[in-house]
Residue, then its C-alpha position, 0 to 999 in steps of 0.5 A: m702350823e709352823k713352817l720349816k726353815m729349810q736351811s742350815h743353822d745360823v751360827t752368828g744368830s746363835n752366838t748373838q743369843k749367847i752373848a745376850q744371855l751373858f751381857p744383856n746390856c750389850v745387845t741392841e736393835r738395828l735395821g737389817k739388810d732387808g729393812k726389818p729389825e734385828l738383834a745386834i751386838d754393841f761392841e763398844k759396850l762388850q769391850a768395856e765389859l770384858s776389859n778396862e783397856v781395849i786393844t786398839e786397831g793396829e796395836e801390836r799383839y800376838q796373832f796368827t793371820w793371813p789374807d782373807k782370814r776374816a772371810a774364812v771365819r765368816l764363811a764358817n758361820t754363814p748358813t747354807t740352803m743346800t740339802l742332801r738327796p738320798c741315792r738308793e741305787e748307789s747305796v748298800n742296804f739302804d733301809n737298814t744301814q747306819n753308815l753314810y757316804i756323802e758326796g759334795d763339797n765338805l764345807d757345805v756338807l758339814k754345815v748341813l750336818r752341823e745342827t743334826y750332829l751337833g755334839k754327836v761325833k766321837m772321833i774325826y780322822i782326816d787326811p786333807p791335801y798336804n799342799t805339796g803343789n801337786d794336789f788340788v786346792y778347795n776354794d769355797d765351792f770349787v776345786q782349783g787344779k795346779d794348772d788353773f792355779e799357775q794360770s791365775s797366779g801369773l806364773f804363765d800367760e794365756e799362751g802358756n809362756q812363763t812370765i816369772d823367773p823359775m828361780q822365783r817360782n817356789t817363793e811365789s807358789n809357797g806364799r799363795f799356796h799357804t794362803d789358799w790352803l789356810n782359807m780352805i782348812y780353817p772354816r772346815l775345821k771350825v764347823a767340824r769342831d761343833l760336831l765333836t762330843e765334849d769328850g771327842v777327838i780329832f786326828m789330822s794327817i799332815d806332812e812338813n808343808e803345813i804342819t806348822n800352820i795346822r797347829k796354829v789354826c787348831d790352837e785358835i779353833f780348838g784352843s792351845q790347851n786342848f792340844i794332845d800330841t803330834l804323832h809320828w808315822k813311818k810312811k816308808k820302809q826305806p828312804s828314797f835315795l833320790a832325795r835332794h837334801t834329806a830322805k823323808m820317811m815321816e808324816y805327822i798326825v796332829v791330835y786335838a780334843k774338844s775338851k782335854w779334860e773330858l777326853e779319856k786317855l788314849s791307848i796307842e798299841t805297838l809291838s813295843d812295851a815302851t811305846k804302849k805307855v806313851i799315850n797311856i790309857s787302859n785296855p778294854e774292860c775285862l773280867r779277871h779272876f785273881k788267885s789268893g795270895v796276891r800281895v796287899k799293901l794295906g796293913e797286916n789284916g783286914i777286908i777290902k769291901k766290894g765296889r768300884y774304885r777309881i785311881k789315876t791309871m785304872d778303874v777297878e771293880y771288886l765283885s766280892d770282899i777281899e780278905f787279907v792276912n799278914g799282907y796277903s789275900t786269903t780269898p780269890a777275887d773276881v775283878i773287873a778292871r781296866f789295865s794300863v798294861s797289855q792284858n797278855n801280861i796280867d797272868k805273868y804278873i800274878d804268877e811272878d808276884l808282881l801284881f798287888i792291891t794298894a792302899n788306894y784299892g787299885l791293882r798295881r804292878d811292881v817294876s823291878e830295878e832291872e826293868k827300871s834300868n832297861r826302860k828308856s824315856i820315850t817322849d814321842l810316839l813312833l807309829s812304825e807298826y801301823g803300816d806304810n805306803q807299800d802296805s796301803d798299796k797292797e791292800f788296795l790291790e787286793l780289792f781292785d785290779s789297779k792302783y787308782f791313788d798315789y797316796t792312801k793310808p794303810i788300814a792299820l793306821v786308821y784302825n789303831l787310831i779308832k781303837s785308841n779311843y776305845t768306845q764300841e758305840q760311836i760315830i766316826l767322821d772323815f770329811f776328806s774320805g778319798s779312798a775310804t780307808t776310814a770306812h774299811a777300818v771301822m768295819k774291820l774293827n767292828a768285825e773283830d770286837g763286835g762294836n757298833r761304830k758308825f761311819i760318815m764319809i764325805q768326799l768331793p766328787e773330783k773328776t778322775d783324769e781321762k788318761s788315768e787307769a781309774y777313768k779307763a776302768g769306768y770310775k769318773n770321779i773319786c766318789e765312785i772309787g770310794k763307794e766301790r771300795i766300801r762295797r768290796a771291803g765290806k764283803k771281804v771283812k765278812e768273809d774273813a770274820g766268818l759266822s761271827a760277822q753275819n750281822l755286821d753292818t757293811g752297808f751305807r746310805v749314799l747322799k748327794l749335796d744339792s741345792s734346796n728342794m724348795e723353789d725361790v718364792y720371791y717375785t718382783p711386782q712386774e713378775f708377779e701374776l695371779q697364778s703365781l700364788f698357787n705355784e708349787n714351792v717344791k722343785v719339779d725334779r725332787t722326790n718325796e724321799d728328797l723332801l723327807f731327808q731335808v725335813m730330817l735335817d731340819l728337825g735334827i734327826e740323824l740321817s741314819a735313822n730307820i725309815e719305813s713307808k706305809q699306805i694310810a687311806g691310800k696315801n704313802v706315809h713315811f715313818v722315821d724312828d717308828n712314830y718320832l716323825v711321820a710325814c706325807f708328801d702325796r697330793d690330794v690328802n684328805e681328812l681321813t688320812i690326817t685323822e688316821i695319822a693323828k690317831l698314831q700320836p707322832i712326835y712330829f707330823v710334816m706335810r706339804d703345803a700343796s698336799a691338801a685335797h681342798d681348803n677344808v683339809i687345812d681348816n680342819f687340820e689343827q682341830i683333828f690333831k687337837h682332838y686325837s694328838p694335841d702334843t704332836n708338833c705339826r709342820i708344813i713345807 
């Protein structure tokens, strides 16, 4: 039987294999750090394959770099042995929900998720630290507060005395802050890109402090050709009159695609007809009935055959033939169409004879000369109808008695970004979850259109200040607030939607990042004793459900998969997605249990190394499965 590796995907090894497929002559062997042979890349040969003239070290070239950039790149590719442990008591509807709330450093969490959710996430929205000097800085697996930063940067000595001229503080601070921020954001975005579907999209909120750097980082990670736009969001109703120079009312949302050519056009709707067409995709698919007499531009007489036709701005399916005489249709037509204009205006266009069938077999709308003269050229999108900071504060206070966050995003902003990428079945990821606005927006949109979008929220359990209102209310870290916000928001969404939302998924499985479930099994000769051979390889504080979720990760099974537990021959057996995975981690498992499981013919069967009641179980294990279920993939941990 094969043993599960119980660690995240090795990206570097995977890249080596890809190069070996393209350039087999560039792959060689060497002795690794453990003294064992391993594949390696002969970079001199690879450079010769790629170019006649190799760029030498120190040669001038266009590049974007900062201190420790190479370390940040390596960090993204380094596998992790961390795992995710389920927490039923903090979850809502654990057994049936498809949503996830994950606590832990988001870089390690993203690495843990990478293989399981590779190419499965349709949309990512993040609201990362803006690097204003007041927010925290991620640094690998710890958070550095502003006070800690000032101490380590040399601005103050151990006794708190300032060591640098205050007039020079911004220069020192800005230089260090940009480096720390880049080392934080780069590996996280690099891993996150792997999770996106080929037609996936990422939206990133940011302000002027790092807007330039995030564009350069994303140009490198996603490719400059996959840049979509920088949207402008109006965060305040009124400017601050205390601003020293200019009153800032805008923030930005930077948009990149995994592949620009695969991404469907985005539809950002506001109250203005003009701004609707800046990012221009059609609205949701709908069935319309068109009366006879719609004008046709396809000669004088003829028939347009029923069928589906694709043109630049819309996708149209005629459910019946359309006959026309003297340029006008003679029969009504049932049409399924995706329009690039508001659906509320379709009837108006028909009544005013503005809608017609073109030679390309698509429905078009005539634009009057008056309308052309009144339309202004819109080159950017001002999201002024997507809520602001006051709205987000009000929304939070509707759920809680006090305001626990200074800057949360309004529901309308994230709601419309999700809606712009119109797919009712998709996974939406937010790995700077904060107050969990994204989860709230997903549930709200699902309630309105009957969608089945699933959210994955990731948040570092950053401690709340002991003097804060949140701490006084019993919330010891940000995750506790986020989870409670989802619980309350879910109830409110269901109440507002009424009977139509009875089956709405407002639950979530809580998972917490932790060290591997497995003990280290390496011993020096001095430490080795005979009984060590029979030591349990699973940590004593880990449950069977902990092991099950690590196995799911290792086998690439989504963590929202349906899980059932049944008794078979007196042992507790877990079933994931029916018979896709069957796992048993109980002790004293005998041939009877193994036989009954084998008869079920699962795709995968996993058990603990120490589960066997006696040696004969191990000896007979493979023979039992060969007899009853030869195609089952059997693994042990």
